[in-house]
N, CA, C and O atoms as a Tinker XYZ file with bonds, in Angstrom:
   376  protein
     1  N    102.343000   92.713000   81.214000    73     2
     2  CA   102.585000   91.636000   82.151000    64     1     3
     3  C    101.572000   90.536000   81.903000    63     2     4     5
     4  O    100.417000   90.638000   82.318000    81     3
     5  N    101.984000   89.533000   81.258000    73     3     6
     6  CA   101.099000   88.440000   80.887000    64     5     7
     7  C    100.783000   87.573000   82.107000    63     6     8     9
     8  O    101.681000   87.097000   82.802000    81     7
     9  N     99.484000   87.381000   82.348000    73     7    10
    10  CA    99.066000   86.518000   83.439000    64     9    11
    11  C     99.172000   87.124000   84.835000    63    10    12    13
    12  O     98.898000   86.443000   85.823000    81    11
    13  N     99.562000   88.381000   84.928000    73    11    14
    14  CA    99.677000   89.025000   86.240000    64    13    15
    15  C     98.851000   90.293000   86.240000    63    14    16    17
    16  O     98.879000   91.069000   85.285000    81    15
    17  N     98.129000   90.491000   87.297000    73    15    18
    18  CA    97.352000   91.719000   87.431000    64    17    19
    19  C     98.264000   92.830000   87.933000    63    18    20    21
    20  O     99.104000   92.611000   88.806000    81    19
    21  N     98.093000   94.001000   87.384000    73    19    22
    22  CA    98.881000   95.146000   87.837000    64    21    23
    23  C     98.417000   95.536000   89.239000    63    22    24    25
    24  O     97.218000   95.634000   89.501000    81    23
    25  N     99.367000   95.755000   90.125000    73    23    26
    26  CA    99.046000   96.139000   91.489000    64    25    27
    27  C     99.020000   97.658000   91.570000    63    26    28    29
    28  O    100.017000   98.320000   91.280000    81    27
    29  N     97.889000   98.200000   91.960000    73    27    30
    30  CA    97.767000   99.644000   92.075000    64    29    31
    31  C     98.085000  100.071000   93.496000    63    30    32    33
    32  O     97.757000   99.379000   94.460000    81    31
    33  N     98.723000  101.208000   93.605000    73    31    34
    34  CA    99.043000  101.793000   94.906000    64    33    35
    35  C     97.733000  102.219000   95.567000    63    34    36    37
    36  O     96.861000  102.791000   94.913000    81    35
    37  N     97.598000  101.939000   96.863000    73    35    38
    38  CA    96.411000  102.358000   97.601000    64    37    39
    39  C     96.748000  103.618000   98.382000    63    38    40    41
    40  O     97.857000  103.768000   98.895000    81    39
    41  N     95.782000  104.516000   98.463000    73    39    42
    42  CA    95.979000  105.793000   99.138000    64    41    43
    43  C     94.909000  106.020000  100.187000    63    42    44    45
    44  O     93.821000  105.449000  100.110000    81    43
    45  N     95.219000  106.855000  101.169000    73    43    46
    46  CA    94.267000  107.224000  102.213000    64    45    47
    47  C     94.188000  108.750000  102.277000    63    46    48    49
    48  O     95.210000  109.438000  102.284000    81    47
    49  N     92.966000  109.263000  102.321000    73    47    50
    50  CA    92.789000  110.705000  102.478000    64    49    51
    51  C     92.937000  111.067000  103.949000    63    50    52    53
    52  O     92.963000  110.191000  104.813000    81    51
    53  N     93.033000  112.347000  104.224000    73    51    54
    54  CA    93.184000  112.796000  105.608000    64    53    55
    55  C     91.983000  112.378000  106.451000    63    54    56    57
    56  O     92.130000  112.099000  107.641000    81    55
    57  N     90.790000  112.331000  105.842000    73    55    58
    58  CA    89.591000  111.907000  106.581000    64    57    59
    59  C     89.642000  110.422000  106.921000    63    58    60    61
    60  O     89.112000  110.003000  107.950000    81    59
    61  N     90.269000  109.630000  106.071000    73    59    62
    62  CA    90.416000  108.194000  106.350000    64    61    63
    63  C     91.420000  107.965000  107.476000    63    62    64    65
    64  O     91.281000  107.019000  108.251000    81    63
    65  N     92.419000  108.817000  107.566000    73    63    66
    66  CA    93.462000  108.673000  108.580000    64    65    67
    67  C     92.998000  109.220000  109.927000    63    66    68    69
    68  O     93.124000  108.550000  110.952000    81    67
    69  N     92.459000  110.439000  109.921000    73    67    70
    70  CA    92.079000  111.119000  111.162000    64    69    71
    71  C     90.638000  110.863000  111.572000    63    70    72    73
    72  O     90.233000  111.210000  112.681000    81    71
    73  N     89.867000  110.258000  110.681000    73    71    74
    74  CA    88.468000  109.972000  110.978000    64    73    75
    75  C     87.577000  111.167000  110.703000    63    74    76    77
    76  O     88.046000  112.297000  110.571000    81    75
    77  N     86.303000  110.900000  110.620000    73    75    78
    78  CA    85.296000  111.936000  110.423000    64    77    79
    79  C     84.026000  111.486000  111.134000    63    78    80    81
    80  O     83.244000  110.715000  110.579000    81    79
    81  N     83.816000  111.969000  112.372000    73    79    82
    82  CA    82.656000  111.515000  113.141000    64    81    83
    83  C     81.315000  111.822000  112.470000    63    82    84    85
    84  O     80.343000  111.093000  112.666000    81    83
    85  N     81.260000  112.895000  111.682000    73    83    86
    86  CA    80.012000  113.245000  110.998000    64    85    87
    87  C     79.621000  112.199000  109.949000    63    86    88    89
    88  O     78.441000  112.022000  109.647000    81    87
    89  N     80.621000  111.511000  109.400000    73    87    90
    90  CA    80.362000  110.488000  108.385000    64    89    91
    91  C     80.550000  109.078000  108.929000    63    90    92    93
    92  O     80.464000  108.104000  108.182000    81    91
    93  N     80.810000  108.969000  110.238000    73    91    94
    94  CA    80.972000  107.659000  110.859000    64    93    95
    95  C     82.278000  106.966000  110.522000    63    94    96    97
    96  O     82.360000  105.739000  110.570000    81    95
    97  N     83.309000  107.746000  110.178000    73    95    98
    98  CA    84.607000  107.166000  109.839000    64    97    99
    99  C     85.501000  107.214000  111.077000    63    98   100   101
   100  O     85.822000  108.303000  111.553000    81    99
   101  N     85.911000  106.058000  111.609000    73    99   102
   102  CA    86.770000  106.050000  112.791000    64   101   103
   103  C     88.205000  106.460000  112.432000    63   102   104   105
   104  O     88.658000  106.265000  111.305000    81   103
   105  N     88.902000  107.028000  113.411000    73   103   106
   106  CA    90.281000  107.471000  113.200000    64   105   107
   107  C     91.243000  106.293000  113.239000    63   106   108   109
   108  O     91.135000  105.424000  114.104000    81   107
   109  N     92.176000  106.266000  112.310000    73   107   110
   110  CA    93.270000  105.296000  112.321000    64   109   111
   111  C     94.354000  105.830000  113.256000    63   110   112   113
   112  O     94.942000  105.082000  114.037000    81   111
   113  N     94.603000  107.123000  113.163000    73   111   114
   114  CA    95.546000  107.813000  114.044000    64   113   115
   115  C     94.769000  108.969000  114.683000    63   114   116   117
   116  O     94.485000  109.962000  114.013000    81   115
   117  N     94.425000  108.852000  115.962000    73   115   118
   118  CA    93.550000  109.846000  116.607000    64   117   119
   119  C     94.280000  111.099000  117.082000    63   118   120   121
   120  O     94.531000  111.276000  118.275000    81   119
   121  N     94.615000  111.962000  116.128000    73   119   122
   122  CA    95.185000  113.270000  116.452000    64   121   123
   123  C     94.368000  114.314000  115.702000    63   122   124   125
   124  O     93.633000  113.988000  114.771000    81   123
   125  N     94.502000  115.561000  116.112000    73   123   126
   126  CA    93.766000  116.626000  115.428000    64   125   127
   127  C     94.380000  116.883000  114.053000    63   126   128   129
   128  O     95.531000  116.535000  113.791000    81   127
   129  N     93.595000  117.490000  113.202000    73   127   130
   130  CA    94.063000  117.834000  111.856000    64   129   131
   131  C     95.295000  118.733000  111.934000    63   130   132   133
   132  O     96.271000  118.544000  111.207000    81   131
   133  N     95.226000  119.714000  112.831000    73   131   134
   134  CA    96.347000  120.650000  112.991000    64   133   135
   135  C     97.616000  119.918000  113.425000    63   134   136   137
   136  O     98.692000  120.170000  112.881000    81   135
   137  N     97.499000  119.006000  114.408000    73   135   138
   138  CA    98.655000  118.258000  114.887000    64   137   139
   139  C     99.197000  117.357000  113.774000    63   138   140   141
   140  O    100.412000  117.230000  113.615000    81   139
   141  N     98.307000  116.735000  113.009000    73   139   142
   142  CA    98.722000  115.877000  111.903000    64   141   143
   143  C     99.532000  116.677000  110.878000    63   142   144   145
   144  O    100.619000  116.263000  110.477000    81   143
   145  N     98.993000  117.822000  110.461000    73   143   146
   146  CA    99.671000  118.620000  109.438000    64   145   147
   147  C    100.996000  119.185000  109.946000    63   146   148   149
   148  O    101.961000  119.268000  109.186000    81   147
   149  N    101.057000  119.573000  111.219000    73   147   150
   150  CA   102.323000  120.019000  111.819000    64   149   151
   151  C    103.323000  118.863000  111.830000    63   150   152   153
   152  O    104.505000  119.061000  111.553000    81   151
   153  N    102.849000  117.655000  112.150000    73   151   154
   154  CA   103.707000  116.479000  112.161000    64   153   155
   155  C    104.226000  116.127000  110.776000    63   154   156   157
   156  O    105.372000  115.702000  110.629000    81   155
   157  N    103.386000  116.304000  109.758000    73   155   158
   158  CA   103.815000  116.070000  108.376000    64   157   159
   159  C    104.902000  117.085000  108.019000    63   158   160   161
   160  O    105.931000  116.737000  107.439000    81   159
   161  N    104.652000  118.342000  108.377000    73   159   162
   162  CA   105.600000  119.417000  108.073000    64   161   163
   163  C    106.950000  119.195000  108.758000    63   162   164   165
   164  O    107.997000  119.468000  108.171000    81   163
   165  N    106.926000  118.703000  109.993000    73   163   166
   166  CA   108.171000  118.519000  110.747000    64   165   167
   167  C    108.826000  117.163000  110.489000    63   166   168   169
   168  O    109.940000  116.922000  110.954000    81   167
   169  N    108.150000  116.271000  109.754000    73   167   170
   170  CA   108.741000  114.978000  109.418000    64   169   171
   171  C    108.365000  113.843000  110.354000    63   170   172   173
   172  O    108.886000  112.738000  110.205000    81   171
   173  N    107.478000  114.078000  111.315000    73   171   174
   174  CA   107.040000  113.010000  112.214000    64   173   175
   175  C    106.152000  112.026000  111.464000    63   174   176   177
   176  O    106.265000  110.813000  111.645000    81   175
   177  N    105.282000  112.547000  110.632000    73   175   178
   178  CA   104.359000  111.725000  109.856000    64   177   179
   179  C    104.772000  111.738000  108.388000    63   178   180   181
   180  O    105.484000  112.645000  107.958000    81   179
   181  N    104.335000  110.747000  107.615000    73   179   182
   182  CA   104.734000  110.664000  106.204000    64   181   183
   183  C    104.238000  111.843000  105.380000    63   182   184   185
   184  O    103.240000  112.484000  105.706000    81   183
   185  N    104.957000  112.102000  104.317000    73   183   186
   186  CA   104.578000  113.161000  103.375000    64   185   187
   187  C    103.451000  112.660000  102.475000    63   186   188   189
   188  O    103.426000  111.485000  102.108000    81   187
   189  N    102.517000  113.547000  102.117000    73   187   190
   190  CA   101.440000  113.141000  101.204000    64   189   191
   191  C    101.910000  113.164000   99.753000    63   190   192   193
   192  O    102.976000  113.690000   99.434000    81   191
   193  N    101.101000  112.590000   98.897000    73   191   194
   194  CA   101.322000  112.668000   97.456000    64   193   195
   195  C    100.094000  113.331000   96.839000    63   194   196   197
   196  O     98.977000  113.187000   97.337000    81   195
   197  N    100.316000  114.049000   95.762000    73   195   198
   198  CA    99.204000  114.720000   95.074000    64   197   199
   199  C     98.530000  113.706000   94.173000    63   198   200   201
   200  O     99.162000  113.146000   93.278000    81   199
   201  N     97.240000  113.466000   94.406000    73   199   202
   202  CA    96.498000  112.499000   93.588000    64   201   203
   203  C     95.646000  113.171000   92.523000    63   202   204   205
   204  O     95.174000  112.519000   91.592000    81   203
   205  N     95.453000  114.476000   92.664000    73   203   206
   206  CA    94.793000  115.271000   91.630000    64   205   207
   207  C     95.205000  116.722000   91.857000    63   206   208   209
   208  O     95.962000  117.018000   92.782000    81   207
   209  N     94.720000  117.606000   91.032000    73   207   210
   210  CA    95.136000  119.011000   91.143000    64   209   211
   211  C     94.734000  119.643000   92.475000    63   210   212   213
   212  O     95.355000  120.612000   92.912000    81   211
   213  N     93.700000  119.102000   93.124000    73   211   214
   214  CA    93.230000  119.687000   94.380000    64   213   215
   215  C     93.247000  118.726000   95.558000    63   214   216   217
   216  O     92.768000  119.071000   96.638000    81   215
   217  N     93.786000  117.538000   95.375000    73   215   218
   218  CA    93.716000  116.532000   96.438000    64   217   219
   219  C     95.077000  115.945000   96.789000    63   218   220   221
   220  O     95.905000  115.660000   95.924000    81   219
   221  N     95.274000  115.777000   98.093000    73   219   222
   222  CA    96.452000  115.098000   98.611000    64   221   223
   223  C     95.997000  113.821000   99.304000    63   222   224   225
   224  O     94.884000  113.749000   99.826000    81   223
   225  N     96.859000  112.823000   99.304000    73   223   226
   226  CA    96.572000  111.582000  100.015000    64   225   227
   227  C     97.898000  110.992000  100.469000    63   226   228   229
   228  O     98.967000  111.428000  100.042000    81   227
   229  N     97.811000  110.007000  101.328000    73   227   230
   230  CA    98.997000  109.338000  101.852000    64   229   231
   231  C     98.979000  107.896000  101.372000    63   230   232   233
   232  O     97.918000  107.284000  101.248000    81   231
   233  N    100.165000  107.361000  101.104000    73   231   234
   234  CA   100.246000  105.956000  100.702000    64   233   235
   235  C     99.792000  105.096000  101.873000    63   234   236   237
   236  O    100.265000  105.260000  102.998000    81   235
   237  N     98.876000  104.184000  101.598000    73   235   238
   238  CA    98.323000  103.321000  102.649000    64   237   239
   239  C     99.427000  102.522000  103.332000    63   238   240   241
   240  O     99.373000  102.307000  104.543000    81   239
   241  N    100.426000  102.080000  102.574000    73   239   242
   242  CA   101.505000  101.289000  103.176000    64   241   243
   243  C    102.316000  102.123000  104.161000    63   242   244   245
   244  O    102.808000  101.588000  105.155000    81   243
   245  N    102.466000  103.438000  103.904000    73   243   246
   246  CA   103.171000  104.321000  104.842000    64   245   247
   247  C    102.378000  104.494000  106.128000    63   246   248   249
   248  O    102.952000  104.502000  107.217000    81   247
   249  N    101.059000  104.633000  106.006000    73   247   250
   250  CA   100.207000  104.802000  107.187000    64   249   251
   251  C    100.174000  103.502000  107.987000    63   250   252   253
   252  O    100.229000  103.531000  109.216000    81   251
   253  N    100.085000  102.370000  107.305000    73   251   254
   254  CA   100.088000  101.073000  107.993000    64   253   255
   255  C    101.396000  100.867000  108.753000    63   254   256   257
   256  O    101.397000  100.370000  109.879000    81   255
   257  N    102.506000  101.251000  108.131000    73   255   258
   258  CA   103.807000  101.138000  108.799000    64   257   259
   259  C    103.865000  102.043000  110.025000    63   258   260   261
   260  O    104.348000  101.635000  111.081000    81   259
   261  N    103.373000  103.264000  109.885000    73   259   262
   262  CA   103.357000  104.210000  110.998000    64   261   263
   263  C    102.529000  103.671000  112.157000    63   262   264   265
   264  O    102.964000  103.735000  113.307000    81   263
   265  N    101.355000  103.147000  111.874000    73   263   266
   266  CA   100.485000  102.594000  112.918000    64   265   267
   267  C    101.180000  101.440000  113.621000    63   266   268   269
   268  O    101.157000  101.358000  114.849000    81   267
   269  N    101.797000  100.548000  112.856000    73   267   270
   270  CA   102.504000   99.414000  113.454000    64   269   271
   271  C    103.635000   99.893000  114.351000    63   270   272   273
   272  O    103.816000   99.377000  115.454000    81   271
   273  N    104.391000  100.868000  113.890000    73   271   274
   274  CA   105.499000  101.395000  114.685000    64   273   275
   275  C    105.000000  102.070000  115.962000    63   274   276   277
   276  O    105.625000  101.948000  117.015000    81   275
   277  N    103.886000  102.775000  115.871000    73   275   278
   278  CA   103.326000  103.422000  117.060000    64   277   279
   279  C    102.804000  102.374000  118.037000    63   278   280   281
   280  O    102.961000  102.518000  119.249000    81   279
   281  N    102.184000  101.322000  117.512000    73   279   282
   282  CA   101.680000  100.235000  118.367000    64   281   283
   283  C    102.814000   99.473000  119.038000    63   282   284   285
   284  O    102.673000   99.026000  120.176000    81   283
   285  N    103.924000   99.325000  118.348000    73   283   286
   286  CA   105.072000   98.587000  118.886000    64   285   287
   287  C    105.933000   99.430000  119.825000    63   286   288   289
   288  O    106.936000   98.945000  120.350000    81   287
   289  N    105.548000  100.689000  120.039000    73   287   290
   290  CA   106.337000  101.567000  120.894000    64   289   291
   291  C    107.667000  101.917000  120.248000    63   290   292   293
   292  O    108.695000  102.004000  120.919000    81   291
   293  N    107.635000  102.116000  118.948000    73   291   294
   294  CA   108.822000  102.410000  118.150000    64   293   295
   295  C    109.600000  103.588000  118.727000    63   294   296   297
   296  O    109.017000  104.628000  119.035000    81   295
   297  N    110.908000  103.430000  118.872000    73   295   298
   298  CA   111.786000  104.515000  119.296000    64   297   299
   299  C    112.186000  105.288000  118.044000    63   298   300   301
   300  O    112.957000  104.791000  117.223000    81   299
   301  N    111.670000  106.485000  117.899000    73   299   302
   302  CA   111.880000  107.274000  116.689000    64   301   303
   303  C    113.339000  107.674000  116.480000    63   302   304   305
   304  O    113.694000  108.138000  115.397000    81   303
   305  N    114.186000  107.505000  117.489000    73   303   306
   306  CA   115.592000  107.852000  117.322000    64   305   307
   307  C    116.337000  106.787000  116.523000    63   306   308   309
   308  O    117.366000  107.087000  115.919000    81   307
   309  N    115.841000  105.551000  116.505000    73   307   310
   310  CA   116.534000  104.462000  115.827000    64   309   311
   311  C    116.324000  104.472000  114.321000    63   310   312   313
   312  O    117.293000  104.444000  113.563000    81   311
   313  N    115.066000  104.510000  113.874000    73   311   314
   314  CA   114.748000  104.404000  112.458000    64   313   315
   315  C    113.771000  105.508000  112.082000    63   314   316   317
   316  O    112.766000  105.698000  112.767000    81   315
   317  N    114.047000  106.237000  111.008000    73   315   318
   318  CA   113.109000  107.294000  110.608000    64   317   319
   319  C    111.759000  106.705000  110.204000    63   318   320   321
   320  O    111.684000  105.605000  109.658000    81   319
   321  N    110.718000  107.443000  110.477000    73   319   322
   322  CA   109.380000  107.056000  110.040000    64   321   323
   323  C    109.242000  107.347000  108.554000    63   322   324   325
   324  O    110.093000  108.027000  107.981000    81   323
   325  N    108.186000  106.845000  107.917000    73   323   326
   326  CA   107.989000  107.130000  106.501000    64   325   327
   327  C    107.978000  108.637000  106.255000    63   326   328   329
   328  O    107.346000  109.385000  107.001000    81   327
   329  N    108.666000  109.074000  105.228000    73   327   330
   330  CA   108.709000  110.487000  104.906000    64   329   331
   331  C    109.842000  111.216000  105.605000    63   330   332   333
   332  O    110.050000  112.403000  105.354000    81   331
   333  N    110.578000  110.539000  106.474000    73   331   334
   334  CA   111.680000  111.166000  107.185000    64   333   335
   335  C    113.002000  110.741000  106.577000    63   334   336   337
   336  O    113.112000  109.704000  105.923000    81   335
   337  N    113.993000  111.569000  106.812000    73   335   338
   338  CA   115.351000  111.211000  106.457000    64   337   339
   339  C    116.150000  111.127000  107.745000    63   338   340   341
   340  O    115.662000  111.525000  108.803000    81   339
   341  N    117.348000  110.623000  107.671000    73   339   342
   342  CA   118.168000  110.442000  108.864000    64   341   343
   343  C    118.362000  111.739000  109.635000    63   342   344   345
   344  O    118.407000  111.716000  110.865000    81   343
   345  N    118.479000  112.869000  108.943000    73   343   346
   346  CA   118.762000  114.136000  109.613000    64   345   347
   347  C    117.524000  114.887000  110.088000    63   346   348   349
   348  O    117.652000  115.977000  110.646000    81   347
   349  N    116.345000  114.344000  109.885000    73   347   350
   350  CA   115.114000  115.022000  110.268000    64   349   351
   351  C    114.975000  115.085000  111.777000    63   350   352   353
   352  O    115.225000  114.103000  112.477000    81   351
   353  N    114.575000  116.249000  112.274000    73   351   354
   354  CA   114.335000  116.383000  113.706000    64   353   355
   355  C    113.193000  115.476000  114.096000    63   354   356   357
   356  O    112.143000  115.475000  113.454000    81   355
   357  N    113.393000  114.711000  115.136000    73   355   358
   358  CA   112.380000  113.758000  115.546000    64   357   359
   359  C    111.886000  114.117000  116.930000    63   358   360   361
   360  O    112.681000  114.410000  117.823000    81   359
   361  N    110.587000  114.096000  117.110000    73   359   362
   362  CA   109.971000  114.456000  118.375000    64   361   363
   363  C    109.252000  113.244000  118.913000    63   362   364   365
   364  O    108.478000  112.612000  118.193000    81   363
   365  N    109.493000  112.905000  120.174000    73   363   366
   366  CA   108.804000  111.776000  120.778000    64   365   367
   367  C    107.373000  112.166000  121.088000    63   366   368   369
   368  O    107.104000  113.273000  121.556000    81   367
   369  N    106.462000  111.250000  120.822000    73   367   370
   370  CA   105.060000  111.475000  121.168000    64   369   371
   371  C    104.830000  110.998000  122.582000    63   370   372   373
   372  O    105.440000  110.027000  123.030000    81   371
   373  N    103.942000  111.689000  123.285000    73   371   374
   374  CA   103.623000  111.293000  124.647000    64   373   375
   375  C    102.218000  110.770000  124.721000    63   374   376
   376  O    101.759000  110.384000  125.796000    81   375
């Protein structure tokens, strides 16, 4: 690509998403690790991608979309969240 910089995909680790008080990292989505992983498994939250043989991460654009939808009071019955398909069971958050 002449004259254009390649755009690299940005990723977020679970600690970047859920925060880590020991390292002073604030939570983007303040839920427990267990609730986050259950939500990923059930399709509420986006699926991770493998970034190395031992590491998983989430696409930053998927997390940003999720945060925006949660802030906007998104009705999960209308549009699937990142990582979901139309037939995925959707659970409303309280």
